C-alpha positions in Angstrom: -22.7 25.2 -22.9 -25.4 27.5 -21.7 -27.3 26.2 -18.2 -30.3 28.0 -17.8 -32.8 26.0 -15.9 -32.2 26.0 -12.5 -33.3 25.1 -8.9 -32.2 25.2 -5.5 -31.9 22.3 -3.3 -30.4 21.9 0.4 -27.9 19.0 1.3 -27.5 18.0 4.9 -24.1 16.2 5.4 -23.3 13.9 8.4 -21.8 16.1 11.0 -19.0 16.7 11.7 -18.4 18.6 8.3 -16.4 21.5 7.5 -17.5 23.1 4.4 -14.2 25.0 3.6 -12.0 22.6 4.4 -14.2 20.1 2.3 -14.6 21.5 -0.7 -11.2 23.6 -1.3 -8.5 21.2 1.1 -5.7 23.0 2.3 -3.0 21.0 0.1 -4.8 22.6 -2.8 -6.9 19.8 -4.1 -10.2 21.6 -5.6 -13.7 19.6 -5.9 -14.4 19.1 -9.2 -12.2 20.8 -11.4 -9.2 23.0 -11.0 -11.2 25.9 -12.9 -13.9 26.3 -10.6 -14.4 29.5 -8.6 -14.2 30.2 -5.2 -15.1 33.3 -3.2 -16.3 34.1 0.2 -17.6 30.4 1.5 -19.0 30.2 -1.9 -18.4 27.8 -4.7 -19.2 27.9 -8.4 -18.0 24.5 -9.8 -19.2 22.3 -13.0 -19.6 18.2 -13.5 -20.6 15.9 -15.3 -23.1 13.8 -13.0 -25.5 10.7 -14.7 -24.2 12.1 -18.0 -25.4 15.6 -17.8 -23.3 18.8 -18.0 -24.2 19.9 -14.0 -23.2 23.6 -12.9 -23.1 24.1 -9.1 -23.7 27.0 -6.2 -22.4 25.7 -3.4 -22.3 27.7 -0.1 -22.7 26.9 3.6 -25.4 28.1 5.7 -25.1 26.0 8.6 -22.2 24.9 10.8 -19.4 22.4 11.3 -21.7 20.9 13.7 -24.8 21.5 12.2 -23.5 21.8 8.7 -26.4 22.6 5.4 -25.1 23.6 2.4 -27.4 25.7 0.1 -27.1 24.6 -3.5 -28.4 26.0 -6.7 -28.3 23.3 -9.4 -27.8 24.3 -13.0 -29.1 22.7 -16.4 -29.5 23.3 -20.3 -32.9 22.0 -19.7 -35.7 20.8 -17.2 -34.9 17.1 -16.3 -37.1 14.3 -15.6 -37.8 13.3 -12.0 -35.6 10.3 -12.4 -33.0 12.3 -13.8 -33.4 14.9 -10.8 -32.9 12.4 -8.1 -30.1 10.6 -9.7 -28.2 14.1 -10.1 -29.1 14.7 -6.4 -28.2 11.4 -5.1 -24.7 11.8 -6.8 -23.7 15.5 -5.7 -24.3 14.5 -2.5 -22.1 11.4 -2.9 -19.6 13.5 -4.5 -19.0 15.8 -2.0 -19.0 13.5 1.2 -21.8 14.5 2.4 -23.1 10.6 3.1 -19.6 9.4 5.3 -20.0 9.3 8.4 -16.8 9.6 10.1 -17.3 8.8 13.6 -15.2 5.4 13.6 -12.2 7.3 11.7 -12.3 10.1 14.5 -12.5 7.3 17.5 -9.2 5.8 16.1 -7.5 8.8 15.0 -7.7 10.6 18.8 -6.1 7.4 19.9 -3.4 7.4 17.2 0.1 9.1 18.0 -0.4 10.8 14.3 -3.8 11.3 13.5 -5.0 13.3 17.0 -3.5 16.2 15.5 -4.6 16.1 11.9 -8.3 15.5 13.2 -7.6 18.1 15.4 -6.1 20.6 13.0 -9.1 19.3 10.2 -11.7 18.6 11.9 -15.0 18.0 9.6 -12.8 18.0 6.4 -14.6 15.4 3.9 -12.8 13.0 0.9 -15.0 14.1 -2.1 -15.1 12.5 -5.7 -14.2 14.0 -9.4 -17.7 12.9 -10.3 -19.8 9.8 -10.9 -16.9 8.7 -13.2 -13.0 7.5 -12.5 -11.8 9.1 -15.6 -10.7 12.2 -14.0 -9.1 10.9 -11.2 -7.1 8.0 -13.5 -5.7 11.1 -16.5 -4.7 13.0 -13.4 -2.6 10.1 -12.3 -1.7 9.5 -16.0 -0.4 13.4 -15.7 1.3 13.4 -12.4 3.6 10.2 -13.4 7.4 11.6 -14.1 6.9 15.4 -13.9 7.0 18.1 -11.1 4.0 19.2 -9.6 3.9 22.5 -11.6 4.4 20.5 -15.3 1.4 18.1 -14.6 -0.5 21.5 -13.5 -0.2 23.1 -16.6 -0.9 19.8 -18.9 -3.7 19.6 -16.5 -5.4 22.8 -17.4 -4.8 22.5 -21.2 -6.5 18.8 -21.2 -9.4 20.6 -19.5 -9.9 23.8 -21.4 -9.0 22.4 -24.4 -11.4 19.3 -24.5 -13.4 19.7 -21.4 -17.0 21.3 -21.5 -17.3 25.2 -20.7 -20.7 25.5 -18.5 -22.0 29.0 -18.1 -24.3 29.7 -15.4 -25.2 31.9 -12.8 -22.5 34.6 -14.8 -19.9 32.7 -14.6 -18.0 30.3 -16.9 -16.3 27.2 -15.9 -14.5 24.3 -17.4 -15.0 20.7 -16.6 -12.8 17.7 -17.2 -13.8 16.3 -20.5 -15.6 12.6 -20.8 -14.1 9.7 -22.3 -15.9 9.9 -25.4 -14.2 13.3 -26.1 -10.9 12.1 -26.5 -11.4 8.7 -27.6 -12.7 10.6 -30.7 -9.4 11.9 -31.8 -7.9 10.8 -34.7 -5.3 10.0 -32.8 -3.7 10.2 -29.3 -0.5 12.1 -31.3 -3.3 15.2 -31.2 -4.0 15.5 -27.5 -0.2 15.3 -27.5 0.4 17.9 -29.4 -1.8 20.1 -28.6 -1.3 19.6 -24.6 2.6 18.8 -24.8 1.9 15.9 -23.1 4.5 13.2 -24.8 3.8 9.7 -24.0 1.1 10.1 -21.8 -1.0 10.6 -25.0 -0.9 7.1 -25.5 -2.3 6.0 -22.2 -4.9 8.4 -22.2 -6.1 7.9 -25.3 -6.2 4.3 -24.7 -7.6 4.8 -21.2 -10.5 6.6 -23.0 -11.2 3.8 -25.7 -11.3 1.0 -22.8 -13.9 2.8 -20.4 -16.0 3.3 -23.9 -15.8 0.0 -25.6 -14.9 -3.2 -23.3 -17.6 -2.5 -20.8 -15.3 -1.5 -17.6 -17.2 -1.0 -14.5 -18.7 2.1 -13.6 -18.1 4.4 -10.4 -20.9 2.6 -8.6 -20.2 -1.0 -9.9 -16.4 -0.4 -8.5 -18.1 0.5 -5.1 -20.3 -2.8 -4.7 -16.7 -4.4 -5.5 -14.4 -5.6 -2.2 -11.9 -3.2 -2.2 -9.3 -5.6 -3.3 -11.6 -6.6 -6.4 -12.1 -2.9 -7.3 -8.5 -2.6 -7.3 -7.9 -5.4 -9.4 -10.0 -4.0 -11.9 -8.5 -0.5 -12.1 -5.2 -2.2 -12.2 -6.6 -3.4 -15.6 -6.3 0.4 -17.0 -3.4 1.7 -19.2 -1.3 3.7 -17.2 -2.4 2.9 -14.0 -0.3 1.0 -11.5 -0.3 0.3 -7.6 0.2 3.9 -6.4 -2.8 5.3 -8.6 -5.1 2.5 -8.5 -5.0 3.2 -4.6 -5.9 6.9 -5.1 -8.7 6.2 -7.7 -10.2 3.1 -5.8 -13.7 4.6 -4.6 -13.2 2.3 -1.4 -9.6 4.0 -0.6 -6.4 2.2 -0.3 -2.7 3.6 1.4 -1.0 5.0 -1.7 2.6 4.8 -1.3 5.1 6.2 -3.9 8.8 7.5 -3.2 7.5 11.1 -2.0 4.8 9.7 0.3 7.4 6.8 1.1 9.8 9.7 2.7 6.7 11.1 4.4 5.0 8.6 6.4 8.9 6.9 6.6 9.3 9.6 8.8 6.2 9.8 10.9 6.3 5.9 11.6 9.9 5.4 12.1 11.3 8.7 12.9 13.5 8.9 10.2 13.7 9.1 6.3 14.3 5.8 4.7 17.8 4.9 3.3 16.1 4.3 0.2 12.6 5.8 -0.1 11.7 3.2 -3.0 12.9 0.0 -1.7 11.1 1.6 1.6 7.9 1.6 -0.3 6.7 -1.9 0.8 7.6 -1.7 4.6 5.6 1.8 4.3 2.9 0.3 2.8 2.4 -2.6 5.2 2.7 -0.4 8.4 0.1 1.7 7.6 -2.5 -0.5 6.5 -1.6 -2.7 9.4 -1.5 0.5 11.8 -4.9 2.0 10.4 -6.6 -1.1 8.6 -9.9 0.4 6.5 -9.2 3.6 7.5 -5.7 3.9 5.8 -6.9 6.3 3.2 -8.5 8.7 4.9 -5.6 8.8 7.6 -3.5 9.3 4.2 -5.7 11.7 3.0 -5.8 14.0 6.3 -2.2 13.7 7.2 -1.2 15.1 3.2 -3.2 17.8 3.9 -2.1 19.0 7.0 2.0 18.2 6.4 3.3 21.9 7.7 1.6 21.6 11.1 2.9 18.1 11.7 6.2 18.8 10.8 6.1 21.5 13.9 4.3 19.7 15.7 6.3 16.5 15.7 9.9 17.7 15.0 10.2 16.5 11.6 10.5 18.3 8.3 8.0 16.8 5.9 8.4 17.3 2.4 5.3 18.8 0.6 4.7 17.0 -2.8 
């Protein structure tokens, strides 16, 4: 889809805000799509906001303590004032520009683990993949029971095969498909065949149908619920368990699986658990006890800084 209408817009994030760390996470996490383009502190990306395909050119024109994101927004047609306001508001929220991290930083600087990661990653903000949970939920399913390289291959195929291709500013960026695109397929076997994702195709198809037909809460509606209520609703989704729900939850959680139980078990107790799977409950409880409502941000910062932490704390922390 060619996005020929464009305009400039400035985003002023709450400092500290490091543009590079936020849009290109150290652990390799993309902002909106893994197929976006990054070059010389400028990011070309695309996303569906308020049901509209939006192309974006984002560039830092400020500093960590005085941040400013020079933004050019590309659309197919000129939007109404109401649509424009929704897109701009969604974008600010998605890039974490409205998050005040001062309380988290105060906690972190007094913590024996987090004091290192906030020093290393000062100004990094958590972001979301748009105003729908669908991309995060699909990614969670594709990560199940597969090595990271294989998950990345499946993710790439799903996006290229079923996502929209946004053409703007001389670039082409493919985005995650909307639920209605996958719900419209003749059956999950089509998705399984096209992208070789096996049993995951049925889970993704059911997920798309549930989000389309059953009035499942929007991302904004999930944010209006308590963290516990939002997680309970997420656990209703096909293929989404405790770990995935903690990652998808807009309130954040402390997502512990076999891998993260090993990592945080070493960080909390100084040694690897005898059985990582059995240690999940204990490690999760300790993280929540230690970091409370900031558990997600603590998890998020820590997993982006494992190489540095391994050196600082003389621990061998395995990357995902």
